[in-house]
N, C-alpha and C positions, 0 to 999 in steps of 0.2 A: 422634354419638348425644348426645341429651339427657340433662341430667341425671336420673339415678334410670331411665332405660332402658335394657334388658339388650339383649343380643344377640338372643334370642327374639322380643321384641318387636317390632323392626325387621323380621324375616324374617317375622313373623306380619301385620306391618301395621298393628297393633290398639296402642291406647294400654294402657298397661301398668294404669291403673285401671279400663280400658271395662267389660269384664265384671259387676267385683267394684259399680263404681260403679253400673250399673244396677239391679243386684240391691238392693242397700240403698234405694237412690232410689225404685223400685218399690215396695217393705218401707214404706218410710216413707209413700211417697204413699196406700198403701192403708191403712192405719193411721189417718192423718189424714182420710181422703177417707170411712172408714167412721164414727170416730166423730163427726166434724161432721156428716155428712148424716144421720144414723141415731140417735146418742145425744145429744149435747151440743145440736147446730145451734145453736152457736154463730156462725158468718157464715154461716148461709143465709135471712136475710133475701130477696135477690133472689128467693128462691122464691116468696112472697107478691107479686110483685109483675108476674113474667116467669110466665107461664102453661105449666102442667105439660105443656101441645102442643108448644109452642110449643120448652122446653127437649128435651123427646125427641126430637122430629125433629131439631132443632140436634145435638144428642147424635147418635144413630143415622147422621148423613151421616158426621158424622167419625168413627164407629168404623169404618164400610163404608169409608171413605178407609184407615182405619188397618190392617185386615184387608188391603183390597187389596194397599197395596203393602208389607204384611210377605209376605203370599203370593207377592208376583211375585216380589220379591226371592231369597226360599228358596227357591221352585222355582228362580231359576234359579240359584244357587248349587250346591244340591243334585243337578240334572240337566244344568245349562246346559255347554257344550264346555268345559273347562278349557283356559286359555290362560295366556299370561304377559304379555297387554298387559292395557290398559285396558280395564274392562267397559262399554259404552255401551248395550247392546241391555238391552230389556225395560224393568223399571222404573229401571233406571240412565241411560236415553234421556232420562228428565224429568226427573229428580233423581240428585244425587254419593250421596246418603244415604239411600236409602228406608226400610232399617231401622229407623235413628234415628228418622226423621222418624216412620212407621208407630208405632213404641212410645211418641213423643211424643205423637201425636194419639187413641191411647188415653185415657192420663191424663188428656187435656184433654179427651175426650168424658165421661168418668166426672164430671170436675168441672163440667161444665157442666148434664149431665143433673140434678144435684140442686144447683146455683147454688151451690155450697162455695167461698167467699172463699178459707178456708184452705188449699183444695185447690188455687185456684188459685195461688197463692203458692208453694205445694211446686211444681208445675207449672212455675213461672217458672225456680226452682230446676234444674229436670230440665231446660229447652230450653240453658240457658246451660251445662250439663255436656254435654249432648250436642252442643252446639257446641266447646265447648274440645276433645272427644274428636275430634269431625270436622276441626276446623283441626289438628289433633297427626295424626294419620292422613293430612290430604291434604299435608302436609310431606313424609311418609313416601313416599306415590305421586308426587310432585313427585320426589325425592331420585331413585326406582325408574325411572321410566316418563319423565323430563325435559318434553321437545316434545310427546310422545303425549298426556300428563296435563294439562299446560298446555293444549292446543287443546279438550281434554275438557272444562275449568274454564270456558274462555272460551264455550263453546255451551250448556253445562248449569246450570240453577239448583244452588245448595248447598243451600236448602231448597224454594223453589219453583219451577215449572217457567219457564222462560225463553219468550217468544214467540219463534218461528223464521221468520227471512226467506226 
């Protein structure tokens, strides 16, 4: 176990700060996004350059992808056959962390919609956070599932789908 890791963290396969960190960063993001986008407009200068229609179409595409990833991953986790092996079907067939990716895309979609550069900076922090907890969890998965997980990792992208032969 790594420093600061409890036995229950290892059993759950989650980073000890995973849930708390996600909630904290989401709240910080929403506060920064709302204040910058609708109150102070400190860093929304791009909104005068990029037309609203373009921003909304891009944001809608990102938000639809976000919802699709989160729904597909949750659906499998809630209704999928509970097994003791590596999950490599559904959304997990395309990316190794569809829930984290979907959550990160949600914030990105909001930042794009209002062209808030401050929100995009907070989003970068969120992206780094998700990458760190995903890397931590992948070490646990590799320790638990060995070659099965290493094979899955070779064929499935962490954040972007891999082109398959």
